[in-house]
N, C-alpha and C positions, 0 to 999 in steps of 0.2 A: 674468860679469854676465849677469843675465836679467831682463826681456827685453833682448837685445843692442841697445845704442844706438851709433850711429855718431859717436863723438867720442874724443878721446885722453885716456884715463882717467889715465895716468901724468902727462901734462901738467897735468891739472886738480889733482891732488894735490900735484905738486911746486911749482906756482905759487901755489896759493891756500889750502893747508891746512897744519896742523901736521905733516902727513906729509912735508914737503918734505926732511927730513933722513934719511929711512930709505932702506936700499939697494934697488936695482932689483928684486931677487928677492922682497923683501917686498912691494914695490908690486904685483908680478905676482900674488903670492899674494892680496893683497887684492882685486885686480880680479876674480879668479875667485869671490870670496865676496860681493861686493856685489850687490844687486838694485836695480832702478829703478822709481820710480812717480811719478805726476804728482799734484799737489795744486791744486785750483781755489782762486781767491781766496776768503777767508773760511772755508776749510775747516780744521778741526782736524787738525793733522799727526799728533798722538798723542792719540787719544781718551781714553785713561786712562793718565796718566804713572805712576801708583803700581804698575800691573801690566805695563807695557811695559818690556822689557829690551833693546830694540834701540837701536843706535847709528845716528844719521842724519847724512848729509853733504849739505849744499845744493849742488846742481849749478848751478842757475840760478833766478833769481827772488829773492823776499824773504820772510822768515818773522819774525814778531814773537814775542819771549819775554817773557812777562808773569808778574809775581809776583801770585799770587791771595791777596788778604787779605780778611778779613770786611768791611772798609770799601770794598772794590773792587779793581780790578786796576791794577797799576803796571807800566808798560813798563820792562823791564830792558835790552833790547837789540833792535835790528833787525838781523837777521842776513842776510848775503849770500853769494854763491857762495864755497865754501870753508869755511864755518862748519860746525862739528860740534855735535851736541846729542843728548840722550837720557839715559836712566838710567845706562848704563855710564860717563857723564862726570860723575856726582855729582848728577843732578837728582831722584833717588828720594825723598829726604828733604825737598825743597824744593817748596812748592805752586806750580808753574809750569804754564803752558800755552803751546803753540806753535801759531800760527795762521798760515797762508799769507796775506800781504798782497797778493799777486798771483799769477797762475798760475805755478806753480814746478815744477821737476824736482828730485827728491830721491832720492838713493842711500841704501840702508840695508843693515846687515849685523846678522844676528841673533846674539843672546848666545852661543849654543854654537859658532857658526861663528867669532865674534870670539875666543872662548876658545882654540879650536884654533889660530888664527893667532898668538895671543900665546905659546903654548907653543913654537912653532916660531921665532918672532921676538921675544924679549923686549925688544929695543930699542924696539919699537913701544909696548910698556906704559909705558916711561918717558916717551916723547912724549905719550901720552894722559893719563898722570898729571899732567905739567906743564900740559897744556891744561885739564884738569879743575880744577886749582888756580886758574888764572886765572879760570875761569867762576865759581867759588865766591867769589873775591875781589871780582869785579864785583858780585855779589849783595849781599854784606855792605857794600860801599861805597855801593850804592844805598840801603840801608836807613839807613845813616849819614847819607847825604845828606838824607834825609827827616826826620831826627830834630832837626836844628838850624837856627835861622835863619828868617827871614821868607821870603816867596816870591821877592823879589828876590835875596837873598843865595843862596838854593838854585839859582836860575837862573843866577847868575854861576858858582858852583862847578860846576854841571853843564857849562856851556859850557867852562869852563877844563879840566874832566876830559876832555871829548870832544876838545878841541883837543890835549891832551897826548898823546892815544892815537892820533888819526888826523889831526892837523893839522900845522902847520909852525911851529917856534918860531925866530924870527930873532934872538932875544936881547932885543929890545925889545918885540916884537909876536907874538902868537899868530895864526896864520891857520887858519881852519877852514871847509872847504867843507861847508855844512850840508845833510845828506841827510834830516834829520827835519823833519816838519811841525811847526807850532806846536802842533797838538793832540797830537802825539807828545811834544814837549818838555814839555807841561803834564802829561801822564800820568807822566812820569818824575820829576816833583818834587811830584806830588800837588796840582796847581793846575787852574784853568780856563784854556781856550785864550784867551779874552778878557783875562784877567789877564796871561798871558805876552805876548800881542801888545801890550798897553799898556806893560809894562815894557821890552820890546825898543825900542818907540819912544822911551820916555824915556831909555833908555841912549844911543840914537842921538843925540837932541836935545841931551843933555848931554855929547856927544862922548866918552863912555866906550867906545863901540864904533863901528866904521864898517862899512858893508855895501856890497859891489859885487856885484851879482847874488846868487848863493847863498853867496858868501864873506863871513865875518864876521871882522873884525880887532879884537882886544881886547888889553889890557895883558898882558904876559908873566907878570906876577906872579899872574894868575888861575890859572896852571897850578898854583900851590901853595896856593890858597884852598880848604881843606878836603881831602877824600879824593880823591886823584888817583893 
């Protein structure tokens, strides 16, 4: 890795990324191929997605992935440490942009170097293919989420989807520690922040949801309300 950074690369991959299941010798080979760079808050991580064929791995910080449409940008996902992105993962044909939302550290591997690794370790290819499939599914689900229902219905479906993926289902209640701002939630469903704020307040006052700090409690059936 160049420039050399003082951290446990194998631990990062095994704990936080889809590489967790690949053998130790493959991890060592990847470590020799990755480079490191820093991105400042607000910086485009990939200036031109159509011509960039690099794979990126977020080491620390957060990066937003936005779907760029003629009507404006839609937030697809806020990525954290261990998340992968870039054209080798199926981003080439999708109009997306990746922006650092805070000062971040990013590992990257160039296309030719990744190809040579995959020739030696074909299991890594299967891991990346599964991960890329999940990213594409998230994109299509977001488009579907925007296509039906009023703003309140879209917000309920979004909260249910987020809770299904990163929250806790007790059988009767979904628990979600919300890491998205109201502005980000609004961007994900094509609405205004003020509208999302008003709907959340109404859902709380009508006891459809409960809030404790950053945690939202919602009906378990919201997990199946729409595309999740």
